[in-house]
SERO-4910 file (N, C-alpha, C, O; in steps of 0.05 Angstrom, whole numbers):
BEGIN
 pado doro    nc1    nc2    nc3   cac1   cac2   cac3    cc1    cc2    cc3    oc1    oc2    oc3
  Met    A    495    220   -169    487    220   -141    508    207   -125    517    185   -131
  Ser    A    517    220   -103    539    210    -87    531    186    -70    507    182    -65
  Glu    A    550    170    -63    545    146    -47    535    154    -19    517    141     -8
  Ile    A    546    176     -8    537    186     18    508    194     17    492    188     35
  Ser    A    501    209     -4    473    217     -8    454    194    -10    433    194      2
  Asp    A    462    173    -25    446    149    -27    442    135      0    420    127      7
  Lys    A    463    134     15    461    121     42    443    136     60    428    124     76
  Arg    A    443    162     59    425    179     75    396    174     67    379    172     85
  Lys    A    391    172     42    364    168     32    354    140     40    331    137     48
  Ile    A    371    120     39    364     93     47    358     93     77    339     81     86
  Lys    A    375    106     93    371    107    122    345    121    128    331    113    147
  His    A    338    142    113    313    156    117    289    137    112    269    138    127
  Ile    A    291    121     91    269    103     85    265     83    108    242     79    116
  Tyr    A    286     71    118    284     52    139    274     65    165    260     53    181
  Ser    A    282     90    169    272    105    193    242    109    192    228    105    212
  Lys    A    232    116    168    203    120    165    188     94    167    166     93    179
  Ile    A    199     72    157    187     46    161    185     39    190    164     29    200
  Gly    A    207     44    205    207     38    233    186     55    248    173     45    266
  Gln    A    184     80    240    164     98    253    136     87    249    120     86    267
  Ala    A    130     78    224    103     67    218     98     42    234     76     38    245
  Val    A    118     24    234    114     -1    249    109      4    278     91     -9    290
  Asn    A    123     22    290    120     28    319     95     44    325     81     39    344
  Lys    A     89     64    308     67     82    313     40     67    311     22     71    326
  Tyr    A     38     49    291     13     36    286     12      7    295     -8     -7    292
  Gly    A     34     -3    306     35    -30    316     31    -51    293     14    -68    295
  Leu    A     47    -48    272     42    -64    248     54    -92    249     43   -111    237
  Ile    A     76    -96    263     90   -122    263     95   -131    292    103   -115    309
  Ser    A     91   -157    297     97   -169    323    114   -194    320    115   -206    298
  Asp    A    127   -202    341    142   -227    341    123   -250    333    100   -252    342
  Gly    A    133   -268    316    118   -291    308     99   -287    285     86   -306    277
  Asp    A     98   -263    274     80   -258    251     90   -274    227    114   -278    223
  Arg    A     71   -281    210     77   -292    184     64   -274    164     39   -274    161
  Ile    A     80   -258    150     69   -236    134     71   -243    105     92   -249     94
  Met    A     48   -241     91     48   -243     62     51   -216     50     38   -197     58
  Val    A     68   -213     30     73   -188     16     63   -190    -12     72   -207    -28
  Gly    A     43   -174    -19     34   -173    -47     54   -159    -64     60   -135    -61
  Val    A     66   -173    -84     87   -162   -100     78   -161   -130     77   -182   -143
  Ser    A     72   -138   -139     64   -135   -167     89   -134   -185     87   -141   -209
  Gly    A    111   -126   -174    136   -122   -189    143    -93   -194    164    -87   -204
  Gly    A    125    -75   -186    130    -46   -189    147    -36   -166    155    -51   -148
  Lys    A    154    -10   -167    172      1   -147    162      0   -119    177     -4   -100
  Asp    A    136      4   -115    124      5    -88    126    -23    -75    136    -25    -52
  Ser    A    117    -43    -88    117    -70    -76    145    -81    -73    150    -96    -53
  Met    A    163    -76    -92    190    -85    -89    204    -71    -65    220    -83    -51
  Ser    A    198    -45    -62    210    -30    -39    199    -41    -13    213    -43      6
  Leu    A    173    -47    -13    161    -59     11    175    -86     18    182    -90     41
  Leu    A    178   -103     -2    190   -129      3    219   -125     13    227   -139     32
  Ala    A    234   -107      1    262   -103      8    264    -93     37    281   -103     52
  Thr    A    248    -74     44    251    -62     71    242    -82     92    254    -82    114
  Leu    A    221    -97     87    212   -117    107    233   -139    110    237   -149    132
  Ala    A    245   -147     87    266   -168     88    290   -159    104    302   -174    120
  Thr    A    298   -134    100    321   -123    115    314   -119    144    330   -125    162
  Arg    A    290   -108    150    282   -104    178    282   -130    193    288   -131    217
  Arg    A    274   -152    180    273   -178    193    300   -186    203    303   -199    223
  Arg    A    321   -178    188    348   -186    196    359   -169    220    373   -179    237
  Phe    A    351   -143    220    363   -125    239    343   -114    260    352   -102    280
  Gly    A    317   -117    256    298   -106    274    293   -124    298    304   -146    300
  Lys    A    278   -114    317    273   -129    342    252   -151    338    252   -170    353
  Glu    A    234   -147    318    213   -168    314    223   -190    297    238   -186    278
  Lys    A    215   -215    304    223   -238    288    198   -248    274    178   -255    287
  Tyr    A    199   -249    248    175   -257    232    183   -270    206    206   -268    197
  Asp    A    164   -284    194    168   -297    168    156   -281    146    137   -266    151
  Leu    A    167   -283    122    156   -269     99    150   -289     76    164   -308     71
  Val    A    127   -283     63    119   -298     40    112   -278     18     93   -262     21
  Ala    A    127   -277     -4    121   -258    -25    104   -272    -46    109   -295    -54
  Val    A     83   -258    -55     64   -270    -74     61   -251    -98     55   -227    -96
  His    A     65   -262   -122     60   -248   -147     38   -263   -162     39   -287   -166
  Ile    A     17   -248   -169     -6   -260   -183     -7   -250   -212    -10   -226   -217
  Asp    A     -5   -269   -230     -8   -263   -259    -36   -267   -267    -48   -288   -260
  Val    A    -48   -248   -281    -74   -252   -294    -68   -259   -323    -59   -242   -338
  Glu    A    -73   -284   -330    -63   -294   -356    -75   -280   -380    -61   -278   -400
  Asn    A    -99   -270   -378   -111   -256   -401   -109   -226   -400   -125   -211   -411
  Val    A    -89   -216   -385    -82   -188   -384    -53   -184   -392    -36   -197   -379
  Pro    A    -47   -168   -412    -19   -166   -421     -1   -148   -404     12   -130   -414
  Tyr    A     -2   -154   -378     17   -141   -359     39   -160   -353     34   -184   -349
  Glu    A     64   -151   -352     86   -169   -347    106   -157   -329    117   -136   -334
  Ala    A    111   -171   -306    132   -163   -288    157   -180   -291    155   -201   -304
  Asp    A    179   -172   -280    204   -187   -282    203   -208   -259    216   -204   -239
  Thr    A    188   -230   -264    185   -250   -243    211   -264   -236    215   -274   -214
  Ala    A    229   -266   -256    255   -279   -251    270   -263   -230    284   -274   -213
  Phe    A    269   -236   -233    283   -219   -214    271   -222   -186    285   -224   -166
  Ile    A    244   -222   -184    230   -225   -159    238   -251   -145    245   -252   -122
  Ala    A    237   -273   -161    244   -300   -150    272   -301   -140    278   -312   -119
  Asp    A    291   -289   -156    319   -289   -148    323   -273   -123    338   -280   -105
  Tyr    A    309   -250   -121    312   -232    -98    302   -247    -73    314   -245    -52
  Cys    A    280   -262    -76    269   -277    -53    288   -299    -44    292   -303    -20
  Thr    A    300   -313    -63    319   -334    -57    342   -323    -41    351   -334    -21
  Lys    A    353   -300    -50    376   -288    -37    370   -277     -9    387   -275      8
  Asn    A    344   -271     -4    336   -259     21    320   -278     39    306   -269     57
  Asp    A    320   -304     32    307   -324     48    277   -318     51    266   -319     74
  Val    A    264   -311     29    235   -305     29    221   -326     11    229   -330    -12
  Gln    A    201   -339     22    185   -357      5    171   -342    -17    159   -321    -12
  Phe    A    173   -352    -42    160   -339    -64    139   -356    -76    143   -380    -82
  Val    A    115   -345    -79     92   -358    -91     84   -343   -116     78   -319   -115
  His    A     84   -357   -139     77   -345   -165     51   -358   -174     51   -381   -183
  Glu    A     29   -343   -172      3   -354   -179     -7   -343   -206      0   -321   -214
  Lys    A    -22   -360   -220    -34   -351   -245    -64   -355   -244    -74   -376   -236
  Ile    A    -79   -333   -251   -108   -335   -251   -118   -324   -278   -103   -311   -293
  Ser    A   -143   -328   -283   -156   -317   -307   -181   -303   -298   -195   -312   -280
  Val    A   -187   -281   -311   -211   -265   -303   -230   -264   -326   -223   -257   -349
  Asp    A   -255   -269   -321   -277   -268   -341   -287   -239   -341   -304   -232   -325
  Phe    A   -277   -223   -360   -285   -195   -361   -313   -191   -373   -324   -169   -370
  Glu    A   -323   -211   -386   -350   -208   -399   -372   -215   -379   -396   -209   -385
  Lys    A   -366   -227   -356   -386   -234   -337   -401   -210   -326   -425   -211   -321
  Asp    A   -387   -189   -322   -399   -164   -311   -388   -140   -327   -370   -126   -318
  Pro    A   -399   -136   -351   -388   -115   -369   -393    -86   -358   -381    -67   -369
  Ser    A   -409    -84   -338   -414    -57   -327   -390    -47   -311   -387    -23   -306
  Lys    A   -373    -65   -302   -349    -57   -287   -325    -56   -305   -322    -72   -324
  Ser    A   -306    -38   -298   -282    -35   -315   -264    -59   -312   -264    -73   -292
  Lys    A   -248    -64   -333   -229    -86   -332   -209    -82   -309   -201   -102   -297
  Cys    A   -202    -57   -304   -182    -52   -283   -194    -60   -256   -180    -72   -239
  Phe    A   -219    -53   -251   -232    -60   -226   -234    -90   -223   -227   -101   -202
  Leu    A   -243   -104   -244   -247   -133   -242   -220   -147   -238   -218   -166   -221
  Cys    A   -200   -139   -252   -173   -151   -249   -163   -147   -221   -153   -166   -208
  Ser    A   -165   -123   -210   -156   -117   -184   -171   -133   -163   -159   -143   -144
  Trp    A   -197   -135   -166   -214   -149   -147   -207   -178   -146   -205   -190   -124
  His    A   -203   -191   -169   -196   -219   -170   -168   -225   -159   -164   -245   -145
  Arg    A   -150   -207   -164   -123   -211   -154   -123   -208   -123   -110   -224   -109
  Arg    A   -138   -188   -113   -140   -185    -84   -154   -208    -71   -146   -218    -49
  Lys    A   -175   -218    -84   -189   -241    -73   -170   -265    -71   -171   -279    -51
  Arg    A   -154   -270    -91   -135   -293    -90   -114   -288    -69   -106   -308    -56
  Leu    A   -105   -264    -65    -86   -258    -44    -98   -266    -17    -85   -278      0
  Phe    A   -123   -258    -12   -136   -264     13   -137   -295     17   -132   -305     39
  Glu    A   -144   -309     -4   -146   -338     -2   -118   -350      5   -116   -368     21
  Leu    A    -98   -339     -8    -71   -350     -4    -60   -345     25    -44   -360     35
  Thr    A    -70   -323     37    -61   -319     65    -69   -342     83    -54   -350    101
  Gly    A    -93   -353     78   -102   -376     93    -86   -401     85    -78   -417    103
  Glu    A    -82   -405     59    -68   -429     50    -39   -429     59    -27   -451     64
  Cys    A    -27   -406     63      1   -404     71      4   -398    100     26   -392    110
  Asn    A    -18   -399    115    -18   -394    144     -6   -367    152      9   -365    171
  Cys    A    -13   -346    136     -4   -319    142    -25   -304    158    -49   -306    151
  Asn    A    -17   -290    179    -36   -275    195    -37   -246    187    -54   -231    197
  Lys    A    -18   -238    169    -18   -210    160    -13   -209    130      2   -225    119
  Leu    A    -24   -188    117    -20   -183     89    -10   -155     86    -24   -136     93
  Ala    A     14   -152     76     27   -125     72     23   -116     43     30   -130     25
  Leu    A     13    -92     40     10    -80     14     27    -54     12     32    -41     32
  Gly    A     34    -47    -13     53    -25    -17     41      2    -21     52     19    -35
  His    A     18      8     -8      7     35    -10     23     54      8     32     47     29
  His    A     26     79     -2     42     99     12     25    124     18      1    124     14
  Leu    A     38    144     29     25    169     38      9    182     16    -14    190     20
  Asp    A     21    183     -8      6    196    -31    -19    181    -38    -40    193    -44
  Asp    A    -18    154    -37    -42    138    -42    -64    144    -22    -87    147    -30
  Ala    A    -56    147      3    -76    153     24    -89    180     20   -113    183     23
  Val    A    -73    200     14    -83    227     11   -101    229    -14   -122    241    -14
  Glu    A    -92    216    -36   -108    216    -61   -134    201    -56   -155    210    -66
  Thr    A   -133    179    -42   -158    164    -36   -177    180    -20   -202    179    -24
  Leu    A   -167    195      0   -184    212     16   -199    232     -2   -223    236      0
  Leu    A   -184    245    -20   -196    265    -38   -216    252    -57   -238    263    -62
  Ile    A   -210    229    -68   -228    215    -86   -254    207    -71   -276    211    -82
  Asn    A   -252    197    -47   -275    189    -32   -293    213    -24   -317    211    -24
  Met    A   -280    235    -19   -295    259    -12   -310    270    -37   -333    278    -35
  Cys    A   -296    270    -60   -308    282    -84   -328    264    -98   -348    273   -109
  Tyr    A   -323    238    -98   -339    219   -113   -359    203    -96   -380    194   -105
  His    A   -352    198    -70   -368    180    -54   -379    193    -29   -389    180    -11
  Asn    A   -376    220    -27   -386    236     -4   -380    223     23   -398    222     40
  Ser    A   -356    214     26   -347    203     52   -319    211     58   -303    216     40
  Ile    A   -313    213     84   -285    218     92   -273    192    100   -277    183    123
  Ser    A   -259    180     82   -247    153     87   -222    151     69   -220    164     48
  Ser    A   -204    133     77   -179    130     61   -168    103     65   -183     83     66
  Met    A   -141    101     68   -127     75     72   -115     74     99    -95     89    104
  Pro    A   -125     58    118   -114     57    144    -87     42    144    -81     26    126
  Ala    A    -70     48    163    -44     35    165    -48      5    171    -31    -11    162
  Lys    A    -69     -2    185    -75    -30    190   -105    -33    192   -119    -15    200
  Leu    A   -115    -57    184   -143    -62    183   -148    -91    190   -138   -109    176
  Gln    A   -165    -96    210   -172   -124    216   -193   -134    196   -212   -119    190
  Met    A   -190   -158    187   -208   -169    167   -215   -198    174   -201   -212    189
  Phe    A   -238   -207    163   -247   -235    167   -248   -242    197   -237   -263    205
  Asp    A   -262   -225    212   -266   -231    241   -239   -234    256   -237   -250    275
  Gly    A   -219   -219    247   -194   -219    261   -174   -240    252   -152   -241    262
  Arg    A   -182   -257    232   -163   -277    223   -139   -265    209   -117   -275    210
  Leu    A   -144   -242    195   -123   -230    179   -122   -200    185   -143   -187    189
  Glu    A    -98   -190    186    -94   -161    189    -79   -150    164    -57   -160    157
  Leu    A    -91   -131    151    -79   -118    128    -62    -95    139    -71    -78    154
  Ile    A    -36    -94    130    -18    -73    140     -5    -58    116     -2    -69     95
  Arg    A      1    -32    121     14    -16    101     39     -2    112     37     21    121
  Pro    A     61    -16    113     86     -5    126     97     20    111    113     34    124
  Leu    A     90     25     86    100     48     72     83     73     76     88     93     62
  Ile    A     64     72     94     44     93     96     55    121    102     42    141     96
  Leu    A     79    123    114     90    149    121    110    159    100    122    180    103
  Leu    A    113    144     78    131    151     56    116    162     32     95    153     26
  Thr    A    128    182     19    116    193     -5    124    177    -30    143    161    -29
  Asn    A    109    180    -51    115    167    -76    143    174    -86    158    157    -96
  Ser    A    150    200    -83    177    209    -91    199    195    -76    219    187    -87
  Glu    A    196    192    -50    216    179    -33    219    150    -41    242    140    -42
  Ile    A    197    136    -47    199    108    -54    211    105    -82    227     87    -87
  Arg    A    205    124   -100    218    123   -127    248    126   -125    263    111   -138
  Gln    A    257    144   -108    286    147   -104    299    122    -93    320    113   -102
  Phe    A    286    110    -73    296     85    -61    298     63    -82    318     49    -83
  Ala    A    276     60    -98    276     39   -118    298     43   -138    310     23   -148
  Asn    A    303     68   -146    325     74   -165    352     67   -153    369     56   -167
  Ile    A    356     74   -128    381     68   -115    386     38   -113    408     28   -117
  Met    A    364     23   -107    366     -6   -105    368    -20   -131    374    -44   -133
  Gly    A    362     -6   -153    363    -18   -180    341    -37   -186    345    -56   -201
  Phe    A    317    -33   -174    295    -50   -180    285    -46   -209    283    -23   -218
  Pro    A    279    -67   -223    269    -64   -251    241    -53   -251    226    -56   -232
  Thr    A    234    -41   -274    206    -32   -278    191    -55   -291    202    -75   -299
  Glu    A    164    -52   -293    148    -72   -306    157    -76   -335    163    -56   -348
  Arg    A    158   -100   -344    166   -106   -372    144    -96   -391    150    -87   -413
  Ala    A    119    -98   -383     97    -89   -400     75    -79   -381     65    -94   -365
  Lys    A     67    -54   -384     46    -42   -368     19    -52   -377     15    -59   -401
  Cys    A      0    -52   -359    -27    -61   -366    -42    -40   -382    -44    -17   -373
  Pro    A    -52    -48   -406    -67    -28   -422    -94    -22   -411   -107     -2   -419
  Phe    A   -104    -38   -391   -131    -33   -380   -129    -15   -355   -149     -7   -344
  Glu    A   -104    -10   -346   -101      5   -321   -115     32   -322   -110     48   -340
  Asp    A   -132     37   -303   -148     61   -303   -141     77   -278   -149     71   -256
  Lys    A   -125     99   -283   -117    115   -261   -127    144   -264   -115    163   -253
  Thr    A   -148    148   -279   -158    175   -285   -164    190   -259   -154    213   -256
  Lys    A   -181    179   -242   -188    193   -217   -164    198   -199   -161    220   -188
  Arg    A   -147    178   -197   -123    181   -180   -104    201   -192    -92    217   -177
  Arg    A   -101    202   -218    -84    222   -230    -95    250   -226    -80    269   -220
  Gln    A   -121    253   -229   -134    278   -224   -130    287   -195   -124    311   -190
  Ala    A   -134    269   -176   -130    276   -148   -101    284   -143    -96    303   -129
  Gly    A    -82    269   -155    -54    276   -152    -47    304   -163    -32    319   -152
  Asp    A    -59    310   -186    -55    337   -198    -66    359   -180    -53    380   -178
  Ile    A    -89    354   -168   -101    374   -151    -83    379   -126    -79    402   -118
  Ile    A    -74    357   -114    -56    360    -91    -30    374    -98    -21    391    -82
  Ala    A    -19    368   -122      5    382   -131      0    412   -134     17    429   -128
  Asp    A    -24    419   -144    -31    447   -148    -34    461   -120    -25    484   -117
  Ile    A    -46    447   -101    -49    459    -74    -22    463    -62    -18    483    -48
  Glu    A     -3    445    -66     24    447    -55     39    472    -65     57    482    -52
  Lys    A     31    481    -89     44    505   -100     37    530    -82     53    548    -80
  Arg    A     14    529    -70      6    551    -52     13    545    -23     21    563     -8
  Phe    A     10    519    -15     15    511     12     35    488     12     27    465      9
  Pro    A     61    493     14     82    472     10     79    448     28     87    426     19
  Asp    A     67    450     51     64    427     69     37    413     67     30    396     83
  Ala    A     22    420     46     -5    410     44     -8    380     44    -25    369     58
  Arg    A      9    366     29      7    337     26      9    324     54     -8    307     61
  His    A     29    331     69     33    318     95     12    327    115      3    312    132
  Asn    A      3    353    113    -17    363    131    -44    350    126    -59    345    145
  Ile    A    -51    345    101    -76    331     95    -75    303    106    -95    294    117
  Phe    A    -52    290    103    -50    263    115    -53    264    145    -68    247    156
  Lys    A    -40    283    158    -42    284    188    -70    292    197    -78    284    219
  Ser    A    -84    306    180   -111    315    188   -130    291    192   -150    293    207
  Met    A   -124    269    178   -141    245    182   -139    233    210   -155    217    217
  Gln    A   -118    241    224   -115    231    252   -124    252    272   -120    248    296
  Lys    A   -136    274    263   -144    295    281   -171    306    272   -173    327    259
  Ile    A   -193    290    278   -220    297    268   -236    307    292   -240    293    311
  Phe    A   -246    332    290   -262    344    311   -291    343    302   -300    360    286
  Val    A   -306    324    312   -334    320    304   -351    344    310   -369    350    295
  Asp    A   -347    357    332   -363    380    340   -361    403    320   -379    421    320
  Tyr    A   -341    403    304   -337    425    285   -343    416    257   -332    428    238
  Leu    A   -359    396    254   -368    387    228   -399    391    226   -413    389    246
  Pro    A   -409    397    202   -437    403    198   -455    378    198   -467    371    178
  Val    A   -456    364    221   -472    340    224   -501    349    228   -507    367    244
  Glu    A   -520    335    215   -549    342    218   -558    337    246   -548    320    260
  Asp    A   -578    353    255   -590    349    281   -602    321    283   -614    311    264
  Asn    A   -599    310    307   -611    284    313   -600    261    296   -611    239    295
  Val    A   -577    266    284   -564    245    268   -536    241    278   -520    260    279
  Asn    A   -530    217    287   -503    211    296   -484    208    273   -490    194    254
  Pro    A   -461    221    275   -441    218    253   -430    190    252   -428    177    272
  Ile    A   -425    181    228   -413    154    224   -383    157    227   -369    167    210
  Val    A   -373    148    250   -344    151    255   -333    124    264   -348    107    275
  Ser    A   -307    120    260   -294     96    270   -265    103    277   -255    123    268
  Gly    A   -252     86    292   -225     91    300   -223    104    327   -243    109    340
  Leu    A   -198    111    336   -193    121    362   -186    151    363   -183    162    384
  Asn    A   -184    163    339   -174    191    338   -196    212    333   -189    235    328
  Val    A   -221    204    334   -243    223    330   -246    238    356   -248    226    378
  Lys    A   -246    265    355   -245    281    379   -269    300    381   -281    308    361
  Asn    A   -276    306    406   -296    327    412   -282    348    427   -263    343    443
  Arg    A   -290    373    422   -278    394    438   -297    418    439   -292    438    451
***
């Protein structure tokens, strides 16, 4: 791969990040943003782009990177690389260790419990570190797959918003990678030379998400723009053209629900 090609791809990534930040109002002057860093390509790409944007963008903000180890789960990230990257880019690094009691609620999967406890600790740390925003590495593919999963399994039209107010406005969850595809982020991570996880989690359950991804890939064979069009459709909802029951108000939220 040529150096010129790599530079173009990197420029494209930063352009998409900028579009997301401006379109959804994700970052403001004076923000203190916590970045959840698992060590995978998505979270490392998120950390890298936010660290670079802080140097050259118009918004001035602080960054705190957090990696949470679950001691009784055999997942291992290259924490030395993350710590070194943070030092070189003037980012505070917090390495937390927690333990999860998987036997307390055996009805729930280990993957769900681990994820829930890690997210809970992240929320707690935003308060302890005086962060007003929490950035997560979800991208366009995650949003489209989540929409399909929620429609098929939970009979609701819902997904991953670019930003979400939480805890009565104390914290705002943001997703700056939301306009980028999984493929684009993978290319960026490869160009940047980010390491992969040293040991993947054996409890990781991606069955539904993998199935949703396969379905979307199959649809794209017939309709090449399907992935992006499905994503855009979530911002253009015409309630009058949905089969809502008589005398029942549809459950809607956000500013883009339309009548016509």
